[in-house]
N, CA, C and O atoms as a DFTB+ gen file, in Angstrom:
336 C
 N C O
     1  1      17.303      -3.080      -2.566
     2  2      17.588      -4.393      -3.091
     3  2      16.621      -4.745      -4.213
     4  3      17.047      -5.173      -5.285
     5  1      15.318      -4.567      -3.977
     6  2      14.321      -4.941      -4.956
     7  2      13.177      -3.955      -4.931
     8  3      12.961      -3.265      -3.935
     9  1      12.448      -3.889      -6.024
    10  2      11.277      -3.035      -6.050
    11  2      10.195      -3.553      -5.118
    12  3       9.270      -2.816      -4.777
    13  1      10.296      -4.822      -4.697
    14  2       9.314      -5.415      -3.804
    15  2       9.794      -5.512      -2.368
    16  3       9.020      -5.899      -1.492
    17  1      11.040      -5.175      -2.100
    18  2      11.604      -5.421      -0.771
    19  2      10.827      -4.726       0.337
    20  3      10.703      -5.277       1.431
    21  1      10.300      -3.527       0.083
    22  2       9.555      -2.850       1.142
    23  2       8.283      -3.605       1.490
    24  3       7.819      -3.532       2.628
    25  1       7.714      -4.323       0.540
    26  2       6.518      -5.115       0.784
    27  2       6.810      -6.250       1.749
    28  3       5.932      -6.655       2.511
    29  1       8.019      -6.765       1.727
    30  2       8.353      -7.955       2.483
    31  2       9.205      -7.700       3.710
    32  3       9.508      -8.638       4.448
    33  1       9.599      -6.461       3.950
    34  2      10.492      -6.166       5.066
    35  2       9.943      -6.599       6.413
    36  3      10.698      -7.119       7.236
    37  1       8.666      -6.406       6.664
    38  2       8.113      -6.653       7.992
    39  2       7.266      -7.913       8.058
    40  3       6.509      -8.100       9.011
    41  1       7.382      -8.771       7.067
    42  2       6.604      -9.989       7.048
    43  2       7.529     -11.188       6.953
    44  3       8.644     -11.101       6.438
    45  1       7.034     -12.320       7.465
    46  2       7.796     -13.565       7.410
    47  2       7.319     -14.356       6.205
    48  3       6.119     -14.585       6.052
    49  1       8.221     -14.769       5.363
    50  2       7.882     -15.496       4.149
    51  2       8.686     -16.787       4.067
    52  3       9.755     -16.829       3.456
    53  1       8.158     -17.844       4.691
    54  2       8.890     -19.106       4.694
    55  2       9.032     -19.720       3.311
    56  3       9.883     -20.586       3.108
    57  1       8.225     -19.295       2.367
    58  2       8.277     -19.880       1.037
    59  2       9.472     -19.417       0.216
    60  3       9.731     -19.987      -0.843
    61  1      10.201     -18.414       0.659
    62  2      11.317     -17.919      -0.151
    63  2      12.340     -19.026      -0.407
    64  3      12.882     -19.125      -1.508
    65  1      12.600     -19.843       0.582
    66  2      13.533     -20.956       0.400
    67  2      13.002     -21.992      -0.563
    68  3      13.736     -22.497      -1.412
    69  1      11.721     -22.310      -0.433
    70  2      11.096     -23.275      -1.334
    71  2      11.140     -22.771      -2.774
    72  3      11.453     -23.524      -3.696
    73  1      10.827     -21.505      -2.955
    74  2      10.860     -20.917      -4.297
    75  2      12.272     -20.952      -4.861
    76  3      12.457     -21.288      -6.031
    77  1      13.278     -20.610      -4.048
    78  2      14.671     -20.617      -4.512
    79  2      15.092     -22.016      -4.965
    80  3      15.809     -22.164      -5.955
    81  1      14.645     -23.035      -4.241
    82  2      14.956     -24.417      -4.629
    83  2      14.219     -24.779      -5.917
    84  3      14.812     -25.334      -6.842
    85  1      12.925     -24.463      -5.974
    86  2      12.122     -24.791      -7.157
    87  2      12.670     -24.142      -8.421
    88  3      12.607     -24.724      -9.504
    89  1      13.208     -22.935      -8.279
    90  2      13.771     -22.230      -9.438
    91  2      15.189     -22.700      -9.778
    92  3      15.761     -22.289     -10.788
    93  1      15.749     -23.562      -8.927
    94  2      17.090     -24.082      -9.177
    95  2      18.204     -23.141      -8.775
    96  3      19.351     -23.326      -9.182
    97  1      17.878     -22.117      -7.971
    98  2      18.890     -21.160      -7.539
    99  2      19.785     -21.731      -6.447
   100  3      20.976     -21.423      -6.396
   101  1      19.217     -22.562      -5.570
   102  2      19.976     -23.192      -4.488
   103  2      19.566     -24.657      -4.396
   104  3      18.581     -25.078      -5.002
   105  1      20.333     -25.424      -3.632
   106  2      20.001     -26.830      -3.401
   107  2      19.232     -26.975      -2.084
   108  3      19.183     -26.052      -1.272
   109  1      18.647     -28.130      -1.897
   110  2      17.963     -28.410      -0.632
   111  2      18.966     -28.347       0.511
   112  3      18.634     -27.851       1.588
   113  1      20.189     -28.838       0.303
   114  2      21.206     -28.782       1.356
   115  2      21.569     -27.339       1.710
   116  3      21.794     -27.033       2.881
   117  1      21.628     -26.460       0.727
   118  2      21.898     -25.050       1.005
   119  2      20.745     -24.428       1.786
   120  3      20.972     -23.621       2.687
   121  1      19.511     -24.797       1.450
   122  2      18.361     -24.294       2.194
   123  2      18.441     -24.738       3.656
   124  3      18.202     -23.943       4.564
   125  1      18.777     -26.010       3.877
   126  2      18.903     -26.512       5.249
   127  2      19.999     -25.766       6.010
   128  3      19.832     -25.441       7.186
   129  1      21.113     -25.497       5.341
   130  2      22.208     -24.758       5.979
   131  2      21.768     -23.336       6.324
   132  3      22.077     -22.830       7.403
   133  1      21.044     -22.693       5.402
   134  2      20.572     -21.334       5.650
   135  2      19.572     -21.303       6.802
   136  3      19.612     -20.393       7.630
   137  1      18.680     -22.283       6.862
   138  2      17.728     -22.353       7.976
   139  2      18.458     -22.523       9.303
   140  3      18.077     -21.928      10.311
   141  1      19.505     -23.336       9.294
   142  2      20.308     -23.530      10.502
   143  2      20.979     -22.223      10.918
   144  3      21.006     -21.887      12.102
   145  1      21.523     -21.482       9.944
   146  2      22.140     -20.183      10.237
   147  2      21.109     -19.216      10.803
   148  3      21.402     -18.469      11.736
   149  1      19.903     -19.228      10.241
   150  2      18.854     -18.335      10.700
   151  2      18.482     -18.649      12.149
   152  3      18.314     -17.741      12.964
   153  1      18.356     -19.928      12.460
   154  2      18.038     -20.342      13.828
   155  2      19.169     -19.960      14.778
   156  3      18.919     -19.446      15.868
   157  1      20.416     -20.211      14.366
   158  2      21.565     -19.835      15.204
   159  2      21.565     -18.337      15.502
   160  3      21.808     -17.924      16.635
   161  1      21.291     -17.531      14.481
   162  2      21.214     -16.081      14.683
   163  2      20.146     -15.746      15.712
   164  3      20.381     -14.966      16.635
   165  1      18.978     -16.339      15.548
   166  2      17.854     -16.020      16.422
   167  2      18.122     -16.416      17.869
   168  3      17.872     -15.626      18.780
   169  1      18.627     -17.631      18.094
   170  2      18.847     -18.075      19.475
   171  2      20.045     -17.381      20.113
   172  3      20.155     -17.338      21.338
   173  1      20.935     -16.841      19.298
   174  2      22.093     -16.104      19.816
   175  2      21.797     -14.611      19.951
   176  3      22.687     -13.822      20.270
   177  1      20.546     -14.232      19.707
   178  2      20.092     -12.842      19.833
   179  2      20.814     -11.903      18.870
   180  3      20.983     -10.716      19.148
   181  1      21.235     -12.458      17.733
   182  2      21.753     -11.606      16.662
   183  2      20.561     -11.154      15.819
   184  3      19.497     -11.770      15.883
   185  1      20.719     -10.106      15.044
   186  2      19.603      -9.641      14.218
   187  2      19.079     -10.762      13.315
   188  3      19.851     -11.530      12.740
   189  1      17.747     -10.835      13.205
   190  2      17.121     -11.830      12.338
   191  2      17.451     -11.504      10.882
   192  3      17.381     -10.348      10.464
   193  1      17.806     -12.521      10.126
   194  2      18.061     -12.346       8.696
   195  2      17.064     -13.193       7.915
   196  3      16.776     -14.333       8.280
   197  1      16.549     -12.622       6.845
   198  2      15.695     -13.374       5.945
   199  2      16.551     -14.379       5.185
   200  3      17.751     -14.181       4.996
   201  1      15.908     -15.461       4.755
   202  2      16.659     -16.508       4.062
   203  2      17.388     -15.975       2.832
   204  3      18.538     -16.342       2.591
   205  1      16.736     -15.116       2.053
   206  2      17.410     -14.599       0.857
   207  2      18.662     -13.812       1.219
   208  3      19.626     -13.794       0.453
   209  1      18.657     -13.160       2.382
   210  2      19.858     -12.451       2.843
   211  2      20.995     -13.447       3.107
   212  3      22.151     -13.193       2.767
   213  1      20.649     -14.567       3.711
   214  2      21.652     -15.595       4.000
   215  2      22.153     -16.220       2.701
   216  3      23.354     -16.438       2.540
   217  1      21.239     -16.510       1.773
   218  2      21.654     -17.066       0.472
   219  2      22.652     -16.127      -0.202
   220  3      23.686     -16.565      -0.706
   221  1      22.331     -14.832      -0.205
   222  2      23.191     -13.845      -0.854
   223  2      24.534     -13.722      -0.132
   224  3      25.584     -13.673      -0.773
   225  1      24.499     -13.672       1.199
   226  2      25.737     -13.533       1.980
   227  2      26.682     -14.709       1.747
   228  3      27.902     -14.550       1.797
   229  1      26.121     -15.878       1.494
   230  2      26.948     -17.061       1.228
   231  2      27.356     -17.183      -0.238
   232  3      28.064     -18.117      -0.614
   233  1      26.910     -16.241      -1.062
   234  2      27.284     -16.258      -2.472
   235  2      26.530     -17.282      -3.300
   236  3      26.991     -17.678      -4.370
   237  1      25.374     -17.713      -2.813
   238  2      24.605     -18.741      -3.518
   239  2      23.642     -18.178      -4.538
   240  3      23.259     -18.872      -5.480
   241  1      23.238     -16.910      -4.362
   242  2      22.333     -16.273      -5.313
   243  2      22.798     -14.850      -5.590
   244  3      23.586     -14.270      -4.843
   245  1      22.287     -14.314      -6.677
   246  2      22.617     -12.944      -7.091
   247  2      21.474     -12.005      -6.698
   248  3      20.397     -12.449      -6.302
   249  1      21.726     -10.718      -6.816
   250  2      20.672      -9.726      -6.557
   251  2      19.511      -9.915      -7.536
   252  3      18.348      -9.750      -7.166
   253  1      19.826     -10.257      -8.763
   254  2      18.782     -10.485      -9.762
   255  2      17.904     -11.666      -9.355
   256  3      16.687     -11.625      -9.535
   257  1      18.511     -12.707      -8.811
   258  2      17.738     -13.861      -8.367
   259  2      16.878     -13.508      -7.152
   260  3      15.777     -14.036      -7.002
   261  1      17.366     -12.626      -6.292
   262  2      16.550     -12.155      -5.172
   263  2      15.299     -11.467      -5.711
   264  3      14.198     -11.704      -5.213
   265  1      15.460     -10.626      -6.715
   266  2      14.305      -9.951      -7.305
   267  2      13.300     -10.958      -7.860
   268  3      12.091     -10.769      -7.730
   269  1      13.796     -12.012      -8.470
   270  2      12.907     -13.042      -9.027
   271  2      12.144     -13.742      -7.901
   272  3      10.938     -13.964      -8.012
   273  1      12.840     -14.088      -6.826
   274  2      12.193     -14.743      -5.683
   275  2      11.137     -13.822      -5.079
   276  3      10.022     -14.261      -4.799
   277  1      11.477     -12.558      -4.876
   278  2      10.525     -11.603      -4.298
   279  2       9.337     -11.381      -5.230
   280  3       8.206     -11.221      -4.770
   281  1       9.587     -11.372      -6.527
   282  2       8.507     -11.242      -7.500
   283  2       7.542     -12.420      -7.373
   284  3       6.326     -12.229      -7.396
   285  1       8.071     -13.625      -7.240
   286  2       7.225     -14.809      -7.066
   287  2       6.428     -14.731      -5.773
   288  3       5.244     -15.068      -5.759
   289  1       7.054     -14.292      -4.689
   290  2       6.345     -14.128      -3.420
   291  2       5.229     -13.098      -3.542
   292  3       4.129     -13.295      -3.026
   293  1       5.523     -12.003      -4.227
   294  2       4.532     -10.951      -4.436
   295  2       3.346     -11.481      -5.231
   296  3       2.195     -11.207      -4.888
   297  1       3.618     -12.237      -6.290
   298  2       2.544     -12.823      -7.095
   299  2       1.706     -13.787      -6.251
   300  3       0.477     -13.771      -6.325
   301  1       2.366     -14.622      -5.455
   302  2       1.643     -15.554      -4.587
   303  2       0.745     -14.797      -3.613
   304  3      -0.396     -15.191      -3.376
   305  1       1.268     -13.705      -3.050
   306  2       0.501     -12.901      -2.101
   307  2      -0.715     -12.292      -2.792
   308  3      -1.811     -12.298      -2.232
   309  1      -0.536     -11.773      -3.987
   310  2      -1.642     -11.174      -4.722
   311  2      -2.675     -12.228      -5.108
   312  3      -3.876     -11.962      -5.059
   313  1      -2.223     -13.416      -5.491
   314  2      -3.153     -14.506      -5.832
   315  2      -3.977     -14.896      -4.600
   316  3      -5.185     -15.109      -4.699
   317  1      -3.321     -14.989      -3.447
   318  2      -4.033     -15.394      -2.224
   319  2      -5.074     -14.352      -1.806
   320  3      -6.045     -14.674      -1.120
   321  1      -4.863     -13.102      -2.226
   322  2      -5.817     -12.043      -1.904
   323  2      -6.848     -11.850      -3.014
   324  3      -7.691     -10.956      -2.948
   325  1      -6.762     -12.718      -4.051
   326  2      -7.710     -12.651      -5.154
   327  2      -7.504     -11.478      -6.077
   328  3      -8.423     -11.073      -6.790
   329  1      -6.297     -10.926      -6.071
   330  2      -6.024      -9.747      -6.901
   331  2      -5.316     -10.098      -8.219
   332  3      -5.057      -9.215      -9.036
   333  1      -5.009     -11.365      -8.421
   334  2      -4.396     -11.798      -9.690
   335  2      -5.195     -12.932     -10.272
   336  3      -4.854     -13.445     -11.338
């Protein structure tokens, strides 16, 4: 999916939704709907899906936008570690 996806596969990144809203890729209402879907999946013992997966499955974002969101998360992670 992305050059950064392996970095984020095993980590929880709650900021992906916030970043998607800030970049204008989705609305706050879409974020709330995606969070609800994520919770429903989890309590129903279905496989956990990352928010960007839900955004994409609903047709709200493109693969290119996923890369942009992951790039922002990667930059934030590097900044928090003092590497940027």
